N, C-alpha and C positions, 0 to 999 in steps of 0.2 A: 341513511343513504338515499331510500325512496322518497322520503320528505323532502330531501333536498332537490332531488330531481323533479318532483312535483312543483317544487316552489319555482324552480328555473324555468319550467315548461310553461307555467303561468305568467312569469314576469312580462311586464309591458315595455317593449324596447323604445328608447328615443326614435322619433321619426326623423328621416332624412328628410332635408328641405325639397329636394326634387330640383330638377334642372330650370323649370320655369321660375320658381321662387329665387333661386340663384341668380338668373338673369335679371330679374325685377330689382332685386337689391343691388346688383351692379350697376343698373341704368339709373336707380332710384326714382323709378315711375312704374305704375300699372298702365298698360296701354289698353284702353277699354273702347269697344265699338259699340256705337249708339245709332240711333236713328238720325237722319239729317235734320229732323224738325218734327217732333209729334208732341204737342202740348200736353204737359202731365207726366210724360214719359222721359222724354230727352229733347231738351230745347236749349239753344244758346240765346242769351239776350245780346242787347246791342253792345255790350261790353266784352261779350265774348265768354261770359260765364254760363255754364251748363247747370240745368236743373230738372228734375222730375224723378218719378219712381225709379227708372232704370238707371238713371245717373246715380242716385242715392245707394243703389247696391254697390256700384264700383267704388264709391266714396268709401263705403264701409269695409270693403276688401282692402282698400289701400291703407286705412287706418289701421286694420287688424295686421297687415303683413310690414307695412313701413312706417306705422306710427303717426301718419299724417294724411288725412281725408283729401288734401288738396295735391298730393303727389300722383295725379292722374293725368295721362295724355289722352285727349279725347279725339277718337278718329269716327267722323260722321260716315255712315255708310247707307247706301239704298239697299232694296231688297236683293237686287242680283250680286251685289258686292259681298254681302256679309259672310257668306261662308268660305269663299276664297280667302278673303282678309285672315280668317281665323286658320284655315287650314295652312296657309303659306307663312305664319308666323309673324305676320304684320300687326296682330293684336293679341293680347294675353286672354282677354275675355270678351265674350260676346253678350251685351246685356242689351238687347234690341227688340223689343216685343216680337219675339220669335217663339212659333208654336213648336212643342215637342212632339214630334211624329215618329213613328217606326222608320220610315225612309230616311229620315234625317239622322237618327240615332244610328241605324245601322250601317249606313252607306256613305257618309259624308266624311269620316275620320274626326268626329267631335264626340263629345260627351256632354249630355245635359246634367246639371247639378241640381236643379230644384225649381219648381214653379214659384214665380214671384207674383203673377196675376192670373186667375181663371177667368177665361173671356170666352166668347162666342160669337160667331159671324152673324152680323145682321144687316139691314138696308135702311138707306136713308133716301127719302123722297121729299119733293116741294110740299110744303102744307097745302098749297093751293090744287095739287093734283087730286085730293080727296082720297087718295089710296090710304087704306087702314091696316092692310094685311099682305104680306110677301106673296100669297096665292093669288092676288089681283094684279101680278106684274107679267101676265101672260103676253108673250110677243115683245115685251119691253126691251129697249135698250139699258145696259147697265154698266157703268164705269167700274173698272176693276184694275188693279195694278198686277203685272206680270211677276213670277219668281216668287209667288206667294201661295200658301194653302188656300187662299181665298179663291183664286181662279178655278181651282179644280172643285172645290165645294160648290161653287156657283153652277158649274156644269152638272155635277152630280144633283143638286137640288133642282134643276131646271128638268132634267131628265127623269127624276122619280116622280115629278108632279105634273109633267106633260106641259110645261109653261112655254117652251121655245122661246127662252130668254137669249137675248142678242148681246154677247159681251163686247164691250169696247175697251180694249186692253192697251195700257200704257206701262211703259217700263219705270218711269219715275212718279213718285208720289205728288209732286209738283203738278206735274201734266194731268195726272188724274183728277187731282183737286179741280184745275181750271176748266177741264171738259165738263165736269159734272156742273159746276157753279155758272158756266156759259150756257147752260142748257142742251149740251150736246147729247147728254144720256139722261133717260127718264128717271133713273134711281142710281144710288153708288152703294157698293158692297165692301165692306171689310170687317174687322173686329168692331165689336160694339164700342169698345173704349175708344178705338180710333176713330169712329164716327162722332162721337161727343167730343173728341179732340179737335177733329177738322171742322164740324159745325161752329165750334166755339171761336177757332182761331180764324178761319176763311170766310164764313157767311157775312154778308152785309148786315143782315139781320138774322141772328140764330133762330128766331120764332118761325121764320119763313120755312124751316126745314124740320121734318119729324122723323125720328128713329122708329120704325116698324117694332111691333112687340116680339115677333119671331126671332129666335136665335136658332139657325140651320145647322150648326156645328159645335164641337168642342174645341176651344183653342187654349190650353194650358201654356200660357207665355213663361218660358224659361230661360235661364243663364246657362251659356254653354262655353266650354273650354276645348282646346285641342286635346284629341286623343293620345294615350301615350305618355302621360305624366299624372299617375294615380295621385300623387302627393298635392299636386296643384288642384287638382279636381276635389279633393277631399277638404282643402282650405277653402275654396269658393262655396262648396255645398254647406259646410258647417257654418260659413259666415251668415248665409241665408236662413238656415235653420236657427242659429242662434239669435237673430233678430226676431224670429217668431217665437220662439220659447221666451225670450225676454218680455215680449208683449204679454204672454199668458202668465207670468210670474210678477208682473207690475213694475219690471224694471224700464225706466224711461231715461231720455236724455238729461232731464233736469234733475233725476233723483239718483242716477248711478253711483255717484260717488258716495252718497249718503247710505244707500243700501248695501255698498261693500263694507262701510264701517260697521252698520247697525243690524242688518239683517241676520236672523238666526235660521232661516230657512236653508236647508243644505243644497237645495237646488240652486237658490240664488248665490250661494257660496261658491258652487261649481261653475256657474255662468261667468262670476265676475273673478274667479281665480283666487278668492280668499281663503278657501278651505282645501281645493284641489287644482292641481295644475294640468289641466285639460290640454293647454297649448303645447306641451311637450310632445303630444302625441301627433301634432300637426307639424311639427318643425319650427313652432312660434313660441313666444313667452306667454306668460300665465295670464297677462292683461289683454290679450288679443281681441276678446270680445267685449270686454269693458270699453276700449278705445272705439270699436266699431259702433256701440250702442251710443257713446258720447258724441259721436261725430254725427250721426243721423237719426238718432231714435230708434225705437223698436219698430217692428214691421207696421203696427197700426199708426204710429205716429208719420211714418213714410208715406202711408196710404192718404191718411188725412190731409196732410200738407200738400200732396201733389195731386189728387184726383178726387177726393173725397167730397161729402155732401156741401161743405163750406167753400169749395173751390169753384173756379168757373166751368170747370167740367161737371160737377154736382154729381159724380158717380156714387151710388149706394155701396156699402161694403158687400152686401149681398153674399155669393159664393166664397168671398175674399175675407168674410169674417173667420175668426177662430174657430176651431171644430168643437169647441167647448160652448160655442154661442150659435151653433146651427151651420157653421160655414165649412169650408175644405182646408183651411190652413191648420195643419197638423205637422208638427216638427218632431222626428225621432228624439229622444232625450239626449241632452248634453251631459254625458256621463261615462 
């Protein structure tokens, strides 16, 4: 009798799908909030097709939950709109270069599910300014977008270093960009990845602008969902972790089918649902992660395709390298 009771106590129940996933299945789409246009992260081309690192995360979620990476409704949001859109139910997931902070985590009614890009705030200046360090920005006017962590970080950095920096604040990214490139500000500050994107996309000649070496903050960019649906949060969280773990074990967009057939590695078997059904714990089927990988590739492939050294942004892997290669990308085990 005790043995039976013990076995029951440790049995793993099938997960209930949760109200968000039920709604997504009923409408046949994941509604994803993205940036209005940030090259490498989320940007629409002339045909309305979206691409970028943040976009690929949503495509992977759609593939895992609906079986089709194209079943996504894209909702472009500026910095001021993004949290309200999630809180109100306008979107299911916010994948929009958003920093995970205590204030946002604890007070906005949302849940961060995992970091997709480790960033830090930097400064961009015209090359002709001859400025080599952020410490040389004493009394400078600096363009910054409101409703972001960037604005407060700039104030903190200025005060801590007695720089008397004069912020020139704009609500929209487009207005911030225009002000800097028209010469209204002596410098531009935002996440370093954003500066690389803006320089590549907006500058008449990218070489005319330099990103200074200092990073003045930690900006872990993370995917968020609305608080109150733990089942949906778990799905989004484990899609992100699964893409990271897939890279670690060499599962790629090109070889996922072959690995499912041939690999004897028990971890790969769990990832691809050939030896264990992890999907049932999330309210999904056993092929959930295999579909996500097939749709977007693993995390490393997503990085290299959208923002890596061979792209126009030419961002190094750096902190976003796997933990086993000296970076911060570390996924809890998919088991």
